[in-house]
N, CA, C and O atoms as a printed pandas DataFrame, in Angstrom:
     atom_number atom_name residue_name chain_id  residue_number  x_coord  y_coord  z_coord
0              1         N          MET        A               1  -14.060    4.593   -4.109
1              2        CA          MET        A               1  -13.355    5.258   -3.033
2              3         C          MET        A               1  -13.515    4.493   -1.717
3              4         O          MET        A               1  -12.643    4.551   -0.849
4              5         N          ALA        A               2  -14.619    3.786   -1.577
5              6        CA          ALA        A               2  -14.827    3.004   -0.360
6              7         C          ALA        A               2  -13.743    1.939   -0.211
7              8         O          ALA        A               2  -13.325    1.632    0.905
8              9         N          ASP        A               3  -13.286    1.375   -1.331
9             10        CA          ASP        A               3  -12.226    0.373   -1.279
10            11         C          ASP        A               3  -10.947    0.951   -0.682
11            12         O          ASP        A               3  -10.229    0.265    0.047
12            13         N          VAL        A               4  -10.665    2.213   -0.993
13            14        CA          VAL        A               4   -9.463    2.859   -0.474
14            15         C          VAL        A               4   -9.554    2.990    1.043
15            16         O          VAL        A               4   -8.598    2.691    1.757
16            17         N          PHE        A               5  -10.709    3.438    1.529
17            18        CA          PHE        A               5  -10.882    3.584    2.978
18            19         C          PHE        A               5  -10.799    2.238    3.685
19            20         O          PHE        A               5  -10.197    2.131    4.753
20            21         N          GLU        A               6  -11.401    1.213    3.095
21            22        CA          GLU        A               6  -11.312   -0.124    3.695
22            23         C          GLU        A               6   -9.870   -0.618    3.698
23            24         O          GLU        A               6   -9.426   -1.243    4.662
24            25         N          ALA        A               7   -9.147   -0.343    2.633
25            26        CA          ALA        A               7   -7.765   -0.808    2.521
26            27         C          ALA        A               7   -6.858   -0.158    3.557
27            28         O          ALA        A               7   -5.972   -0.815    4.105
28            29         N          ILE        A               8   -7.070    1.116    3.827
29            30        CA          ILE        A               8   -6.174    1.801    4.775
30            31         C          ILE        A               8   -6.684    1.741    6.214
31            32         O          ILE        A               8   -6.072    2.318    7.113
32            33         N          ALA        A               9   -7.790    1.052    6.435
33            34        CA          ALA        A               9   -8.345    0.940    7.790
34            35         C          ALA        A               9   -7.516    0.014    8.680
35            36         O          ALA        A               9   -7.591    0.106    9.905
36            37         N          THR        A              10   -6.743   -0.858    8.090
37            38        CA          THR        A              10   -5.972   -1.839    8.843
38            39         C          THR        A              10   -4.549   -1.339    9.085
39            40         O          THR        A              10   -3.869   -0.938    8.141
40            41         N          PRO        A              11   -4.092   -1.358   10.333
41            42        CA          PRO        A              11   -2.735   -0.880   10.638
42            43         C          PRO        A              11   -1.632   -1.583    9.840
43            44         O          PRO        A              11   -0.657   -0.945    9.443
44            45         N          ALA        A              12   -1.777   -2.874    9.607
45            46        CA          ALA        A              12   -0.754   -3.608    8.848
46            47         C          ALA        A              12   -0.647   -3.080    7.421
47            48         O          ALA        A              12    0.449   -2.978    6.870
48            49         N          ARG        A              13   -1.784   -2.748    6.831
49            50        CA          ARG        A              13   -1.758   -2.220    5.455
50            51         C          ARG        A              13   -1.147   -0.827    5.416
51            52         O          ARG        A              13   -0.438   -0.480    4.471
52            53         N          ARG        A              14   -1.422   -0.030    6.447
53            54        CA          ARG        A              14   -0.789    1.299    6.499
54            55         C          ARG        A              14    0.719    1.159    6.664
55            56         O          ARG        A              14    1.481    1.949    6.105
56            57         N          ALA        A              15    1.155    0.158    7.429
57            58        CA          ALA        A              15    2.589   -0.079    7.585
58            59         C          ALA        A              15    3.215   -0.501    6.253
59            60         O          ALA        A              15    4.327   -0.084    5.930
60            61         N          ILE        A              16    2.516   -1.312    5.493
61            62        CA          ILE        A              16    3.001   -1.703    4.165
62            63         C          ILE        A              16    3.154   -0.471    3.280
63            64         O          ILE        A              16    4.172   -0.312    2.605
64            65         N          LEU        A              17    2.149    0.397    3.282
65            66        CA          LEU        A              17    2.226    1.621    2.478
66            67         C          LEU        A              17    3.385    2.503    2.945
67            68         O          LEU        A              17    4.079    3.102    2.124
68            69         N          ASP        A              18    3.594    2.584    4.263
69            70        CA          ASP        A              18    4.723    3.355    4.795
70            71         C          ASP        A              18    6.043    2.797    4.276
71            72         O          ASP        A              18    6.932    3.554    3.888
72            73         N          GLU        A              19    6.166    1.484    4.271
73            74        CA          GLU        A              19    7.402    0.859    3.802
74            75         C          GLU        A              19    7.621    1.081    2.309
75            76         O          GLU        A              19    8.751    1.293    1.871
76            77         N          LEU        A              20    6.548    1.032    1.530
77            78        CA          LEU        A              20    6.692    1.280    0.093
78            79         C          LEU        A              20    6.990    2.746   -0.185
79            80         O          LEU        A              20    7.655    3.071   -1.169
80            81         N          ARG        A              21    6.508    3.618    0.665
81            82        CA          ARG        A              21    6.836    5.040    0.509
82            83         C          ARG        A              21    8.312    5.271    0.810
83            84         O          ARG        A              21    8.976    6.054    0.132
84            85         N          ALA        A              22    8.817    4.588    1.825
85            86        CA          ALA        A              22   10.222    4.728    2.208
86            87         C          ALA        A              22   11.153    4.099    1.166
87            88         O          ALA        A              22   12.237    4.614    0.892
88            89         N          ARG        A              23   10.710    2.985    0.596
89            90        CA          ARG        A              23   11.545    2.275   -0.382
90            91         C          ARG        A              23   10.629    1.535   -1.344
91            92         O          ARG        A              23   10.163    0.435   -1.048
92            93         N          ASP        A              24   10.378    2.136   -2.482
93            94        CA          ASP        A              24    9.451    1.590   -3.476
94            95         C          ASP        A              24   10.085    0.399   -4.197
95            96         O          ASP        A              24   11.308    0.293   -4.292
96            97         N          GLY        A              25    9.239   -0.485   -4.698
97            98        CA          GLY        A              25    9.709   -1.597   -5.503
98            99         C          GLY        A              25   10.273   -2.750   -4.700
99           100         O          GLY        A              25   11.350   -3.256   -5.016
100          101         N          GLN        A              26    9.564   -3.170   -3.671
101          102        CA          GLN        A              26   10.038   -4.263   -2.815
102          103         C          GLN        A              26    9.322   -5.569   -3.148
103          104         O          GLN        A              26    8.166   -5.581   -3.573
104          105         N          SER        A              27   10.041   -6.658   -2.941
105          106        CA          SER        A              27    9.449   -7.986   -3.084
106          107         C          SER        A              27    8.709   -8.344   -1.803
107          108         O          SER        A              27    8.822   -7.647   -0.795
108          109         N          LEU        A              28    7.964   -9.417   -1.847
109          110        CA          LEU        A              28    7.244   -9.890   -0.655
110          111         C          LEU        A              28    8.229  -10.206    0.465
111          112         O          LEU        A              28    7.983   -9.862    1.621
112          113         N          PHE        A              29    9.336  -10.855    0.134
113          114        CA          PHE        A              29   10.344  -11.193    1.143
114          115         C          PHE        A              29   10.892   -9.930    1.814
115          116         O          PHE        A              29   11.024   -9.885    3.037
116          117         N          GLU        A              30   11.209   -8.911    1.019
117          118        CA          GLU        A              30   11.733   -7.659    1.576
118          119         C          GLU        A              30   10.711   -6.999    2.489
119          120         O          GLU        A              30   11.048   -6.535    3.578
120          121         N          LEU        A              31    9.457   -6.958    2.038
121          122        CA          LEU        A              31    8.405   -6.353    2.857
122          123         C          LEU        A              31    8.222   -7.108    4.175
123          124         O          LEU        A              31    8.084   -6.490    5.231
124          125         N          CYS        A              32    8.220   -8.419    4.116
125          126        CA          CYS        A              32    8.077   -9.221    5.342
126          127         C          CYS        A              32    9.183   -8.893    6.326
127          128         O          CYS        A              32    8.933   -8.716    7.518
128          129         N          THR        A              33   10.396   -8.813    5.829
129          130        CA          THR        A              33   11.552   -8.527    6.687
130          131         C          THR        A              33   11.450   -7.144    7.308
131          132         O          THR        A              33   11.653   -6.985    8.512
132          133         N          ARG        A              34   11.137   -6.144    6.494
133          134        CA          ARG        A              34   11.058   -4.770    6.987
134          135         C          ARG        A              34    9.894   -4.595    7.963
135          136         O          ARG        A              34   10.025   -3.876    8.954
136          137         N          LEU        A              35    8.766   -5.238    7.697
137          138        CA          LEU        A              35    7.621   -5.125    8.596
138          139         C          LEU        A              35    7.924   -5.754    9.961
139          140         O          LEU        A              35    7.485   -5.250   10.994
140          141         N          THR        A              36    8.662   -6.837    9.953
141          142        CA          THR        A              36    9.048   -7.482   11.214
142          143         C          THR        A              36   10.064   -6.634   11.965
143          144         O          THR        A              36    9.918   -6.402   13.166
144          145         N          MET        A              37   11.085   -6.176   11.266
145          146        CA          MET        A              37   12.182   -5.437   11.906
146          147         C          MET        A              37   11.764   -4.043   12.375
147          148         O          MET        A              37   12.072   -3.650   13.501
148          149         N          LYS        A              38   11.073   -3.301   11.530
149          150        CA          LYS        A              38   10.761   -1.905   11.846
150          151         C          LYS        A              38    9.452   -1.706   12.588
151          152         O          LYS        A              38    9.314   -0.762   13.366
152          153         N          HIS        A              39    8.487   -2.593   12.351
153          154        CA          HIS        A              39    7.151   -2.391   12.924
154          155         C          HIS        A              39    6.758   -3.476   13.920
155          156         O          HIS        A              39    5.705   -3.387   14.550
156          157         N          GLY        A              40    7.582   -4.480   14.063
157          158        CA          GLY        A              40    7.281   -5.552   15.002
158          159         C          GLY        A              40    6.081   -6.390   14.605
159          160         O          GLY        A              40    5.464   -7.029   15.457
160          161         N          LEU        A              41    5.744   -6.395   13.334
161          162        CA          LEU        A              41    4.605   -7.186   12.868
162          163         C          LEU        A              41    5.065   -8.609   12.572
163          164         O          LEU        A              41    5.902   -8.826   11.696
164          165         N          GLY        A              42    4.531   -9.553   13.283
165          166        CA          GLY        A              42    4.895  -10.952   13.091
166          167         C          GLY        A              42    3.905  -11.672   12.202
167          168         O          GLY        A              42    3.452  -12.766   12.539
168          169         N          LEU        A              43    3.566  -11.085   11.091
169          170        CA          LEU        A              43    2.596  -11.690   10.177
170          171         C          LEU        A              43    3.281  -12.696    9.260
171          172         O          LEU        A              43    4.458  -12.549    8.928
172          173         N          SER        A              44    2.544  -13.705    8.860
173          174        CA          SER        A              44    3.086  -14.688    7.925
174          175         C          SER        A              44    3.178  -14.071    6.528
175          176         O          SER        A              44    2.553  -13.053    6.233
176          177         N          ARG        A              45    3.973  -14.717    5.685
177          178        CA          ARG        A              45    4.068  -14.241    4.289
178          179         C          ARG        A              45    2.698  -14.279    3.624
179          180         O          ARG        A              45    2.359  -13.391    2.841
180          181         N          GLN        A              46    1.913  -15.302    3.935
181          182        CA          GLN        A              46    0.581  -15.422    3.351
182          183         C          GLN        A              46   -0.309  -14.263    3.782
183          184         O          GLN        A              46   -1.052  -13.721    2.964
184          185         N          ALA        A              47   -0.245  -13.877    5.048
185          186        CA          ALA        A              47   -1.058  -12.761    5.546
186          187         C          ALA        A              47   -0.648  -11.452    4.868
187          188         O          ALA        A              47   -1.503  -10.663    4.466
188          189         N          ILE        A              48    0.647  -11.227    4.744
189          190        CA          ILE        A              48    1.113  -10.006    4.080
190          191         C          ILE        A              48    0.710  -10.023    2.608
191          192         O          ILE        A              48    0.329   -8.991    2.056
192          193         N          SER        A              49    0.793  -11.174    1.981
193          194        CA          SER        A              49    0.374  -11.305    0.587
194          195         C          SER        A              49   -1.107  -10.959    0.428
195          196         O          SER        A              49   -1.491  -10.305   -0.541
196          197         N          GLN        A              50   -1.931  -11.391    1.368
197          198        CA          GLN        A              50   -3.354  -11.070    1.320
198          199         C          GLN        A              50   -3.577   -9.571    1.504
199          200         O          GLN        A              50   -4.434   -8.990    0.839
200          201         N          HIS        A              51   -2.821   -8.944    2.392
201          202        CA          HIS        A              51   -2.913   -7.491    2.561
202          203         C          HIS        A              51   -2.492   -6.775    1.275
203          204         O          HIS        A              51   -3.108   -5.784    0.884
204          205         N          LEU        A              52   -1.458   -7.271    0.630
205          206        CA          LEU        A              52   -1.014   -6.681   -0.635
206          207         C          LEU        A              52   -2.089   -6.796   -1.706
207          208         O          LEU        A              52   -2.267   -5.877   -2.504
208          209         N          ASP        A              53   -2.807   -7.915   -1.732
209          210        CA          ASP        A              53   -3.906   -8.085   -2.693
210          211         C          ASP        A              53   -4.998   -7.047   -2.474
211          212         O          ASP        A              53   -5.532   -6.492   -3.435
212          213         N          VAL        A              54   -5.331   -6.782   -1.214
213          214        CA          VAL        A              54   -6.353   -5.777   -0.900
214          215         C          VAL        A              54   -5.888   -4.387   -1.352
215          216         O          VAL        A              54   -6.654   -3.629   -1.947
216          217         N          LEU        A              55   -4.630   -4.069   -1.064
217          218        CA          LEU        A              55   -4.083   -2.770   -1.462
218          219         C          LEU        A              55   -4.048   -2.630   -2.982
219          220         O          LEU        A              55   -4.313   -1.553   -3.517
220          221         N          GLU        A              56   -3.721   -3.714   -3.670
221          222        CA          GLU        A              56   -3.700   -3.676   -5.138
222          223         C          GLU        A              56   -5.113   -3.515   -5.701
223          224         O          GLU        A              56   -5.319   -2.776   -6.663
224          225         N          SER        A              57   -6.076   -4.202   -5.107
225          226        CA          SER        A              57   -7.475   -4.082   -5.550
226          227         C          SER        A              57   -7.999   -2.662   -5.377
227          228         O          SER        A              57   -8.818   -2.195   -6.169
228          229         N          ALA        A              58   -7.522   -1.977   -4.340
229          230        CA          ALA        A              58   -7.945   -0.596   -4.082
230          231         C          ALA        A              58   -7.172    0.406   -4.938
231          232         O          ALA        A              58   -7.463    1.601   -4.915
232          233         N          GLY        A              59   -6.188   -0.083   -5.692
233          234        CA          GLY        A              59   -5.413    0.797   -6.556
234          235         C          GLY        A              59   -4.285    1.525   -5.847
235          236         O          GLY        A              59   -3.703    2.455   -6.405
236          237         N          LEU        A              60   -3.966    1.115   -4.622
237          238        CA          LEU        A              60   -2.934    1.798   -3.852
238          239         C          LEU        A              60   -1.525    1.280   -4.135
239          240         O          LEU        A              60   -0.537    1.946   -3.827
240          241         N          ILE        A              61   -1.442    0.091   -4.723
241          242        CA          ILE        A              61   -0.138   -0.406   -5.153
242          243         C          ILE        A              61   -0.282   -1.036   -6.531
243          244         O          ILE        A              61   -1.360   -1.476   -6.930
244          245         N          THR        A              62    0.828   -1.064   -7.238
245          246        CA          THR        A              62    0.908   -1.775   -8.508
246          247         C          THR        A              62    2.036   -2.794   -8.367
247          248         O          THR        A              62    2.892   -2.673   -7.491
248          249         N          THR        A              63    2.023   -3.782   -9.229
249          250        CA          THR        A              63    3.059   -4.807   -9.170
250          251         C          THR        A              63    3.686   -4.991  -10.541
251          252         O          THR        A              63    3.081   -4.712  -11.577
252          253         N          LYS        A              64    4.916   -5.468  -10.506
253          254        CA          LYS        A              64    5.643   -5.768  -11.736
254          255         C          LYS        A              64    6.430   -7.046  -11.492
255          256         O          LYS        A              64    7.173   -7.163  -10.518
256          257         N          ARG        A              65    6.252   -7.993  -12.392
257          258        CA          ARG        A              65    6.961   -9.256  -12.282
258          259         C          ARG        A              65    8.280   -9.177  -13.041
259          260         O          ARG        A              65    8.338   -8.727  -14.185
260          261         N          GLN        A              66    9.331   -9.625  -12.373
261          262        CA          GLN        A              66   10.642   -9.736  -13.010
262          263         C          GLN        A              66   11.183  -11.118  -12.671
263          264         O          GLN        A              66   11.615  -11.380  -11.549
264          265         N          GLY        A              67   11.148  -11.985  -13.659
265          266        CA          GLY        A              67   11.543  -13.369  -13.406
266          267         C          GLY        A              67   10.582  -14.012  -12.434
267          268         O          GLY        A              67    9.367  -13.977  -12.630
268          269         N          ARG        A              68   11.124  -14.594  -11.394
269          270        CA          ARG        A              68   10.241  -15.247  -10.419
270          271         C          ARG        A              68    9.849  -14.331   -9.277
271          272         O          ARG        A              68    9.159  -14.758   -8.351
272          273         N          TYR        A              69   10.277  -13.081   -9.327
273          274        CA          TYR        A              69    9.963  -12.120   -8.263
274          275         C          TYR        A              69    8.879  -11.149   -8.708
275          276         O          TYR        A              69    8.766  -10.803   -9.884
276          277         N          LYS        A              70    8.099  -10.727   -7.748
277          278        CA          LYS        A              70    7.047   -9.738   -7.977
278          279         C          LYS        A              70    7.372   -8.541   -7.090
279          280         O          LYS        A              70    7.506   -8.674   -5.873
280          281         N          PHE        A              71    7.497   -7.376   -7.712
281          282        CA          PHE        A              71    7.850   -6.169   -6.979
282          283         C          PHE        A              71    6.628   -5.272   -6.834
283          284         O          PHE        A              71    5.811   -5.164   -7.748
284          285         N          HIS        A              72    6.515   -4.634   -5.680
285          286        CA          HIS        A              72    5.344   -3.829   -5.322
286          287         C          HIS        A              72    5.724   -2.355   -5.276
287          288         O          HIS        A              72    6.758   -1.976   -4.726
288          289         N          TYR        A              73    4.853   -1.528   -5.873
289          290        CA          TYR        A              73    5.104   -0.093   -5.970
290          291         C          TYR        A              73    3.897    0.675   -5.446
291          292         O          TYR        A              73    2.751    0.301   -5.695
292          293         N          LEU        A              74    4.165    1.735   -4.730
293          294        CA          LEU        A              74    3.121    2.601   -4.191
294          295         C          LEU        A              74    2.501    3.426   -5.309
295          296         O          LEU        A              74    3.213    3.976   -6.150
296          297         N          ASP        A              75    1.180    3.512   -5.320
297          298        CA          ASP        A              75    0.452    4.371   -6.259
298          299         C          ASP        A              75   -0.427    5.301   -5.425
299          300         O          ASP        A              75   -1.408    4.860   -4.827
300          301         N          THR        A              76   -0.081    6.573   -5.387
301          302        CA          THR        A              76   -0.804    7.521   -4.536
302          303         C          THR        A              76   -2.000    8.176   -5.219
303          304         O          THR        A              76   -2.660    9.021   -4.614
304          305         N          ALA        A              77   -2.291    7.812   -6.446
305          306        CA          ALA        A              77   -3.400    8.442   -7.175
306          307         C          ALA        A              77   -4.735    8.354   -6.423
307          308         O          ALA        A              77   -5.444    9.358   -6.359
308          309         N          PRO        A              78   -5.112    7.203   -5.852
309          310        CA          PRO        A              78   -6.381    7.158   -5.117
310          311         C          PRO        A              78   -6.399    8.092   -3.907
311          312         O          PRO        A              78   -7.440    8.663   -3.582
312          313         N          LEU        A              79   -5.264    8.249   -3.243
313          314        CA          LEU        A              79   -5.192    9.159   -2.100
314          315         C          LEU        A              79   -5.278   10.612   -2.551
315          316         O          LEU        A              79   -5.886   11.443   -1.876
316          317         N          LYS        A              80   -4.673   10.912   -3.685
317          318        CA          LYS        A              80   -4.755   12.270   -4.230
318          319         C          LYS        A              80   -6.205   12.628   -4.579
319          320         O          LYS        A              80   -6.629   13.769   -4.401
320          321         N          ALA        A              81   -6.954   11.646   -5.075
321          322        CA          ALA        A              81   -8.367   11.882   -5.398
322          323         C          ALA        A              81   -9.160   12.241   -4.142
323          324         O          ALA        A              81  -10.051   13.089   -4.191
324          325         N          ILE        A              82   -8.840   11.601   -3.023
325          326        CA          ILE        A              82   -9.507   11.919   -1.760
326          327         C          ILE        A              82   -9.158   13.333   -1.323
327          328         O          ILE        A              82  -10.034   14.098   -0.918
328          329         N          VAL        A              83   -7.884   13.679   -1.404
329          330        CA          VAL        A              83   -7.438   15.022   -1.019
330          331         C          VAL        A              83   -8.128   16.076   -1.891
331          332         O          VAL        A              83   -8.614   17.088   -1.385
332          333         N          GLU        A              84   -8.164   15.835   -3.180
333          334        CA          GLU        A              84   -8.797   16.804   -4.086
334          335         C          GLU        A              84  -10.295   16.933   -3.800
335          336         O          GLU        A              84  -10.860   18.022   -3.906
336          337         N          ARG        A              85  -10.914   15.848   -3.447
337          338        CA          ARG        A              85  -12.357   15.881   -3.195
338          339         C          ARG        A              85  -12.708   16.670   -1.941
339          340         O          ARG        A              85  -13.633   17.482   -1.964
340          341         N          TRP        A              86  -11.979   16.444   -0.838
341          342        CA          TRP        A              86  -12.377   17.029    0.435
342          343         C          TRP        A              86  -11.455   18.105    0.997
343          344         O          TRP        A              86  -11.872   18.885    1.854
344          345         N          LEU        A              87  -10.236   18.160    0.537
345          346        CA          LEU        A              87   -9.317   19.119    1.142
346          347         C          LEU        A              87   -8.917   20.272    0.230
347          348         O          LEU        A              87   -8.266   21.216    0.679
348          349         N          THR        A              88   -9.289   20.210   -1.015
349          350        CA          THR        A              88   -9.007   21.290   -1.929
350          351         C          THR        A              88  -10.251   22.163   -2.033
351          352         O          THR        A              88  -11.341   21.672   -2.328
352          353         N          LYS        A              89  -10.084   23.446   -1.791
353          354        CA          LYS        A              89  -11.244   24.345   -1.846
354          355         C          LYS        A              89  -11.689   24.532   -3.286
355          356         O          LYS        A              89  -10.858   24.750   -4.168
356          357         N          PRO        A              90  -12.987   24.451   -3.534
357          358        CA          PRO        A              90  -13.482   24.653   -4.896
358          359         C          PRO        A              90  -13.342   26.128   -5.293
359          360         O          PRO        A              90  -13.406   27.036   -4.463
360          361         N          GLU        A              91  -13.152   26.314   -6.573
361          362        CA          GLU        A              91  -13.075   27.686   -7.075
362          363         C          GLU        A              91  -14.456   28.302   -7.046
363          364         O          GLU        A              91  -15.443   27.661   -7.409
364          365         N          ARG        A              92  -14.518   29.535   -6.618
365          366        CA          ARG        A              92  -15.812   30.228   -6.581
366          367         C          ARG        A              92  -16.034   30.960   -7.886
367          368         O          ARG        A              92  -15.121   31.565   -8.448
368          369         N          SER        A              93  -17.255   30.892   -8.350
369          370        CA          SER        A              93  -17.579   31.566   -9.611
370          371         C          SER        A              93  -18.059   32.972   -9.364
371          372         O          SER        A              93  -18.378   33.691  -10.311
């Protein structure tokens, strides 16, 4: 769970997650374009790729290769685990 908190601690990574939530299944090129246009982030493709690696390691995104393109998909399961742990009231016996 610590990996999830570290992954979402960076504003650029949260912006990536926002973009994947808005439109799932984007390539690196699409993400770079949307991050520049909508969020004003002037990060290099390499920097965004490194952020994507961190998000994938934390389980927040999955990838699928199609030909020479790699598409990125949001996976909210780690976030749901956090919500269930701290925001869902336990049943009383």
